[in-house]
N, C-alpha and C positions, 0 to 999 in steps of 0.2 A: 403814585396817584395824586392829583391836585385837587383842591375842595374850594369852593367859593365861600363867601361869608353866609351867615345865615339869613333867611328873609322870613318874614311873617306870612302864615296863611291860615285859613280858617275853613271848616267843612271839608268838602272833598278835596281829593288829592291832586296836585298840580299834574297837567296833562300835556304833552307835546301834540302840536298839530301833525296831520298825516304827512305833510310836505317837509317836515323836520325843521321848519324856520322859526316858528314861535311856540311859546309855551304860554298857557293860560292856567290862573289860579284864583282863588276867592280870598277875598279879606273882608269878612263880614258881609256888607251890603254891596261891596264892589267887586266888580270883575277886573282884574289885572292881566293884560297881555304884554308879555316880554318876548324880546329877541331871544331865541335859543341859544345863541352863542355867547352874547355877552351878558345877558339878563338885565339889559337895559330896558325900561319901560317904554312900551310902543304905544299903548291905549290905556285909558281908565273907562268903565262904564259902571254906572250906577243902576241897582236893582230896586225893586220895590220891597224886598224883605232879604233876609239872609238866604245866601245861595246854598242849596243843598245838593246840587248835581252839576257837572260840567262836562259838555261834550263837543267835539269839533265836528263840522260837516266834513263828508269826505273830501271836498275840494279846498279845505282849509280857509276858506273865506268867511264862514260864518260860525259862531259860537252859540250853542243852545244852554241856558242857564235855567233850571228848574226849580220853582219855589213851591214845594209840595203843600206847605201850610196854607199858602194863599190860593192852591188849585190854579196856579198861573205858571207859565213858562215864557221866558223873554229870549229873544234871539237878536245878535248883534252882529253886524258886518265889519270885519277888519279893513276892507279897502275903502269903505263909505262910512264915516263916523256918524253921518246924519241919518243913516238906514236903521230902523228898529222895528221889531215886531212883538207884540204882546198877544199871548193865546190864554184866554181863561176859560175853564171847563165848568165853573160855576159850582152848583151842588152836587154834580157828579163827581167832583174830585179828581185828582191826580196822584197815582202812586209811582208811575214809571213814566220816563220820556226818553225817547231815542230817535236818532236820524235814520231815515231809509237810506238804503245804499246810493240812490241817485242824487242825494243831497237837496233835493226839491220838497221833500216832505218829512213831516215830523210826526211819528206815532206815540199817541199818549194811551196810557192804560188807566181807566177810570177806577175810583175807590170800589172796593168789594167784587171787582172783575165785571163791573156792569156792561162795559163797552170798549171797543178799541176805538180810537179816532184817528184818521189819517189826514192831516192838515196840509195842505198845499201853500208853499210860500210864493208861488208863481201866479194862481190865479184866486187864492184865498178860498178855494173850496174846501169841502170836508167831507170825507167818506167814512161812514160807520160800519164797523164790522161786529160780528158776534163776540160777546165778552170771553176773555181767555180764562182758563182754568187758574193760572199763577200769574202774580204780578211781575216777577222777574223772570222765573223760568218757564219753560214750555213754549218759548217763542224764539224763532230764529230765522234769519234772512240766508237765502242759498249764497254761496260765494260769488256768483255772478250778479247777484242783487235782483234777479228776475222774479224770485218767488218767496212768499213768506209762509213759513209752516207755524201754526198755532195749536196748542194743545186746548180743548174745549172738555167740559164735563155737564152733562145735563142727565135728568132722571138716573143719577147714580151710575152713569156710564161715560168712560172715556172715548174721546174721538180726537182725531187729528185733521185739521182743516189746511189746505194748500191754497194761497191767493196769489192771483197774479199781481204783482206790485205796478204794473202799468195802468191796469184798470180797476184794481181792487176787487174784482170778480172773483168768486170761488172757483177753482180749477178741479179741485179732488177732495174727497173727504172719505175718511175709513175708521174702521173701529180697530185699533191696535191690539186688542185683547188683553189689555192691563185692568187690573183691579183699582189701582191708584197710581196713573202715570206721574213719574216724578220730573222728567225732562226730557229733551230731545236736542239732536245736534247733526247737522250736514256734515257730510264728508267733504274734504277740502275740494274735491273736484266736482261737488254737486250732484254725483250720481246717486246717492242714496241717503237716507236718513235714519240714524239711530234712535230708538225710543226705549227707555227703560223705566221699570216697576219701582215703585216705592220700597225701600228698603224693609218695610214691615212685611211684605209679601215675598221675599226670598229674592234669590239672585237670578233674576230674568231680564233679558234684553232681546229686542227685535230690530232687525234692520230691514226698511222698506224703500221702495222706489217712491219718487214724487208721485205717482198714481196710485200707490197703495199697494203694490205687489209685494208680499213678504218673501225677502231674500232669505231671511234665516231667523231662528227662535232659539237663542241659546240660554241655557239655564244651568248653573253649577250646581245648585241645591236650591230647596224650597223652604225648609224647615227652620231656617236661621236667618238673621238679619242679612240683607243682600247688599246691593250696589250702593257705594258712597260717592264715587269719582270717575267720570268718563272723558277720555281725552282722545282724538284721532291724532294720528302720525301727520307730519307735514305731508307727506306722499299721498296720504289715504289709503295706503295698504295695509296699515295696522291699526287695531283698535284697543286702547289699554283701559282695563276696568280695575279700579280700586274698590275692596269690598270690606265690610265689618269684621270679616274673619282673618284680618292681618294679611290679606294676600293681594297680588295684583297680577291679573290675567292679560295676556296680550293674544287677541284674536288677528289671523290673517283674513284677507279679504277674498281669497279664492274659495276655500271650504268653510270659512267662517268657524273654524275650530280652533282650539287653545294652541298656539305656537311656543308660549312659555307660560309658567306660572311661578311667579316671584312671592317667596315667603318672607314675612317680617318677623324673625324670632328675637327673644330677648337675648339670646347668646349667638354670637356670630362666630362661626369657625372655619369658614371657607367662603368660596373657592380659594385655593392656594395662592391665585394671582390678585387676590382684593388687597387693597391698600387702605387702611382705616386711618384717619387722621383724628386725633383727640386734641381739643382746645386744652391748653395748660394756662391758666391765668396767675400772675405774679404780681406782688408788688414792686416798688422801685428797689427793695432790698434784695430781690430774687428769691423772695419766700413764696412757695406756693400757695395761693389763696384757695383755688378750686381747679377741678379737672373733670373733663368729660367722662373719664373712666379711671380706674385704679390701676391698670394693667397696661404700661407704657414701656417702649424701648427707647434707644438712643433717638436724639433729635433727628428728623428725617430732612437733613439740609439740601441732600440732593434732590428732594421732591417737591422742595418750597418754590413758589413762583418769585422770581426777582422783582422787588419793589422798585416802582418807577421813581425816578430822580426828581426831586422837587423842582418846581418851576413856577412862572407866573402865566396867568391867563386872565383876560378881562372877564371878571365873574360876577361883579356885583353892579347894582344899578348905577352908580357913579362910576364903574370900571376900575375899582379898586384891586390890587392884586390880590389873588387867592392864596390861601394858607397851605403849605405843604405839611404832610403828615408826620408828627414825631414819633419816636419810639415808645413812649408812654402816654397814656391819657386818663382823665379823671372819670370814674364811674360814678352812678348815682343808684341809689335804692329804690325798690318799687314806689316808695312816696315821694320820690323826688329829691330826697336829702343826699349829701356828699357823702361818698364813700372813699376809701383810699385809693391814692393814683396807682392805677395797675396797667399791666400791660399783657397781652396774650400772644402765643404762638402755638403753633400745631406741633404735635409730635407723633411719631408714627406708632400706633398700638400694636401690641403682639396679639396673635389670636391664640385660643379664642378669648373673646372679649364680650363683658356684659353691658347691655344698653339698659339705662334706667328706665324704669317702667312706673306710669302714674297709676297710683290706686284708684281703681274705679268707684264711683259714687252711685250705687244701684238705685237710690231714691230719688234721682233727679233725672229729668229728660235729657236727651241728646248726650248719651255718656261719650267721653273721651276714649273712643274705641275705633279701630279700623284705619284703612288708609284713605284718608280724606283729601290728599293732595297728589295728582299725577300730572307731570309736565314733560313735553319732549323737548329736546334741544332743536336748534334751528334746522339742522338736516336730518333729524330722526336717529341719529347715532346712539343717543343715551336717553334714558328716562329717570328723572328725578322724582321720588316718592317721599312722603312724609307720612308716618303712622301716628295716629292722635294719642294713642296710649304711650309712645316713646317720642314725645314732642321735641326733644334735644338732639334728634338724630335725622339726617338727611341721608336717604338710600340713593346710590347712583348706579344705573344698571346699563350695561353696554348691550345694545340689541344685536349686534353682528355675532357675538358669542353667546347671548341669552344668559347672561350670569351677572353676579354683583360685580362691579368694577371698583367701587370707591365707597366709602362710608365716613361721613363727617359727624363728629360727636361734639356738640356744643355744652358749654357749661350753663347755658340758658335754654329756654324754650324757643324754637324758631318761630319768628313771626312772619317772615315773608321770604319767599325765594323765587327767582325768576331767571330764565336763560336769556343770554344775550341774543338779539335777534339777527346777529351776523356772525356769530362764532360760537363755538362749543364752552362757552364760558358760563359759569353758573355763579350768581351772587346771593348771598343769605344774610338776613337780618335777625338780630335776637332782640332788639329793644334796648341796646346798650350803645356805649361809644365806639363801636367797632364794626367793621364791615369784612365778611368773609367770602373769599373767592376760591373758586375750583374751576380747573382745566384738567384736560387728559395729561398734562405735564407735571400737576401737582396742586397744591393748595396753600393758601396764605391768609394770614390776618392783617388787615390794615387799620390803623388807629385814626379816627376822625379827629382833626385838630380844633374841634370847636366846643368850647366848655359848655357843659350841660345839654350837649346834643345827643339825643338817644334815637338812633335810626330803628323804626319799626315799620317802615313801608319803603317800596321802591318803585321806580317806573323808568324803564329803559328808553333812551332817546332811539328813534328809529334806525339809525345809522349804526347803533352799537358802540358809539365812540364815547359816550357818557351817560349818566343816569340821574334821576332826582331821587333824593333820600328825605324822607319825611319823619318828623317826630310828631308830638301831640299838635303843637301849633307853629311848628317852624319847618322849613326846609332848606335844602342846599343842593348844589350839583357837584358830582365827581366827575373827573376827567381821566381817561386812561392814557 
């Protein structure tokens, strides 16, 4: 892999444009637009205050910058530097801002859920909708962009409203039968809408048509904490549910019954085909500093991904050559101080193996418990899950066999994981100076050759050939 030099940013994570040609980032009050291939600065725009959110329009020609403290959003045009737009909500405030799928409207959520405002960039008109139940959750556009589903609550009762995005008129409204609706999500084909209950009211999920007809009401149990994460497969034929009982359930779209139930137990003993990779961290003297598990076998060299040969690529603002990854890197401790120079590699762990479990703190809200992350690979062949009580492990399940295919055990807690948008490649960040890759052919550790850089977040380029890695106030690009 090749890496660019570090670049500064602040606030929201840098994001690629939908057409893959540009990348936008914030640096204090400034919006910086770069060429996605060379990272050369294409445009600079000044905002009224610190930028708290950045999003591209679907046509990649406009950029929305949200200034929540000022209850203002600013919109800039990439193709016309003289064009700009300011929208101020005044006393109503703004807690969320997003583009509509047609790229001609901006949807703003007022403070305290007072109202939704749909502002037109074409004729400067504004349509007001009933206030949503949640600021971020409970609001979703259909895949074709024609409908908007919003969760509402009034008189202590939940309801779901579906609006026409062309006229902003109410098309349908129904009661989902929930006590405290947590969120909703459209299927990839737009044929149905999944609505699920708050975890405090048990494991309950309903699937409805856009008109409100109930297709199924699924409940695994009621007397325990319920659903924590929901994800549709790319085809829309499967629906994965992560719950607080350390499990993940996969429903099929024909009978809406469980097709598979994946359990996340601290002791992994099978199936026999599973390959468990444990990170082994060493200093330059080959002394083991940390390991993901204490039960390891010989080095799984035949299962390791080959490392890309170093090369040069125009990667910085002035076109300077990128840095290629060495075998060792310098880690930092949690306070930012320097640690010993270390290197990591994966070894194949013997079964059964023990996954470290975080001790629960029962006197604090939001306990680290349950499957809080469920994500599908680009073609739906694999599901990656993360159990919050075992934060250093990534579980990878194969949907064709409905069983565990691989387990990644890190020395640190997983901060971010994302599938490549064009391949069955998974990238994991743990907040240190390394990047972890998995494919069906094996797994590997890549050292980031940037002193002091700790990758805690990532964002894939739409074509899957590169990604952005972010630390606290710096970012870089990595190329495959």
